[in-house]
C-alpha positions in Angstrom: 63.7 71.8 83.0 65.3 70.0 85.7 63.8 67.6 88.0 63.3 68.4 91.4 66.3 67.6 93.5 68.5 66.9 90.8 71.8 68.8 90.5 72.3 72.0 88.2 75.4 70.8 86.6 74.1 67.3 84.8 75.9 65.3 82.1 74.6 66.1 78.7 76.1 62.9 76.9 76.7 59.5 77.9 80.4 58.8 79.1 82.9 59.1 76.6 86.0 58.1 78.7 84.5 54.7 80.2 87.2 51.8 80.6 84.5 49.4 79.4 80.9 48.4 78.9 80.4 47.6 82.6 81.9 51.2 83.7 79.8 52.7 80.8 76.6 51.2 82.2 77.5 51.8 86.1 78.4 55.5 85.0 75.3 56.1 83.0 73.0 54.7 85.7 75.1 57.0 87.9 74.0 60.0 85.7 70.3 58.9 85.3 69.8 58.4 89.0 71.3 61.6 89.7 69.0 63.4 86.9 66.3 61.8 88.4 67.0 63.2 91.9 68.2 60.0 93.5 71.8 60.5 94.1 71.5 58.5 97.2 71.8 54.9 95.5 74.0 52.1 95.6 74.9 50.5 92.6 76.7 47.0 92.3 77.7 44.8 89.5 77.6 41.1 89.6 77.6 38.0 87.5 74.2 36.4 86.8 73.5 33.7 89.1 69.7 32.5 88.2 67.6 32.3 85.1 65.6 35.5 86.8 69.0 37.3 86.3 69.4 36.1 82.7 71.9 33.4 83.6 73.6 32.0 80.2 72.2 35.5 78.5 73.2 38.6 80.4 77.0 39.6 80.9 76.4 41.5 84.0 73.5 42.5 86.5 73.4 46.1 87.9 71.7 45.9 91.5 70.6 49.4 92.6 69.5 50.1 96.0 68.7 53.1 98.0 71.2 54.1 100.8 68.0 55.1 102.7 64.2 54.4 103.3 62.9 57.6 101.3 65.3 56.6 98.2 64.5 53.0 98.1 60.9 54.0 98.0 61.3 56.6 95.3 63.3 53.7 93.2 59.8 52.1 93.1 58.9 54.6 90.7 61.8 53.1 88.2 60.4 49.7 88.6 56.8 50.4 87.5 53.5 48.5 87.1 54.7 44.9 86.6 58.2 45.8 86.2 57.5 47.6 83.0 59.5 50.6 83.6 62.4 48.7 84.8 62.4 46.8 81.6 62.2 49.8 79.3 65.1 51.3 81.5 67.0 48.0 80.9 66.4 48.3 77.2 67.4 51.8 76.9 70.7 51.3 78.5 71.5 48.0 76.3 70.6 50.4 73.2 73.4 52.8 74.6 75.7 50.3 75.2 75.4 48.8 71.5 75.6 52.2 69.8 78.8 53.1 71.7 80.6 49.4 71.5 80.6 46.9 68.5 79.7 43.7 70.5 76.6 41.8 71.6 76.8 41.9 75.4 73.6 42.3 77.1 73.1 43.9 80.7 70.4 43.4 83.4 69.1 45.8 86.1 67.5 45.0 89.1 66.2 47.4 91.4 65.8 46.7 95.2 65.9 43.1 94.6 62.1 43.4 92.4 63.3 40.7 89.8 64.6 38.3 92.4 61.5 38.3 94.3 59.6 38.1 90.9 61.4 35.0 90.3 60.7 33.6 93.4 57.1 34.5 92.8 56.9 32.8 89.5 58.7 29.5 90.7 56.0 29.2 93.5 53.2 29.8 90.8 54.7 27.4 88.3 54.9 24.7 91.2 51.5 25.4 92.3 49.9 25.4 88.8 52.2 22.2 87.6 50.7 20.3 90.9 47.0 21.3 89.9 47.7 20.1 86.3 49.1 16.7 87.6 46.0 16.2 89.8 43.4 17.5 87.3 44.9 16.6 84.0 43.9 19.9 82.6 45.8 22.2 80.6 46.3 25.7 82.3 47.1 28.5 80.5 48.8 31.3 82.6 48.2 35.1 82.0 50.2 37.0 79.1 54.0 37.5 80.5 57.3 38.8 79.2 59.4 36.5 77.5 62.0 36.6 80.4 59.3 35.7 82.8 58.1 32.8 80.4 61.6 31.3 80.3 61.6 31.5 84.4 58.5 29.2 84.2 59.6 27.2 81.7 62.9 26.1 83.4 61.3 25.5 86.7 59.2 23.1 85.2 61.4 21.4 82.7 62.7 18.8 85.1 59.3 18.1 86.6 57.5 14.7 85.9 54.1 14.9 85.0 53.7 18.3 83.0 55.4 20.2 80.2 55.4 23.6 79.0 55.0 25.6 76.0 54.4 29.2 74.9 51.4 29.9 73.0 49.9 33.2 71.2 51.8 36.1 70.1 53.3 39.5 70.9 52.2 40.9 74.2 49.8 38.6 74.3 52.0 35.4 74.4 51.5 32.8 77.6 52.7 29.8 79.0 50.5 26.8 78.7 51.3 24.0 81.4 50.1 20.5 79.9 50.1 17.1 81.5 52.6 14.7 80.2 
């Protein structure tokens, strides 16, 4: 069964003639987007720049953008609720890379700048909550969030005087606590 809008001649396997891991990821993403009926997308690779990109952890970030407004709207489906679909797509891509190449390179995917916007939101949240902790002296526990988002909170506040952070809980219920120093 084909997805509406997808071409009839889809690849059946990941590219076997890719030059390297970056080429493999780019070509595989192109194939997936075509399969999903989203051929009007732009894919670019860049070095990670911020903690939200995975600076220090990630090899390359692949940015995906729709080349028209309709495609941009449809790409939102690949972000999913709170970025869950995007995280799953990224995980799948990294599993595929590690199964074809014998190294520990990790790649990140961002769609329509979602991760950058989310990082900005988390920075604002961290700052507001930290100021409240300093003002009241109360410990504030944030909602559960994925490890990459907890890392952004920790890094955003590591240099701030008057507060410290720690992760508490386990699994998908792990949270960041912001405590007065």
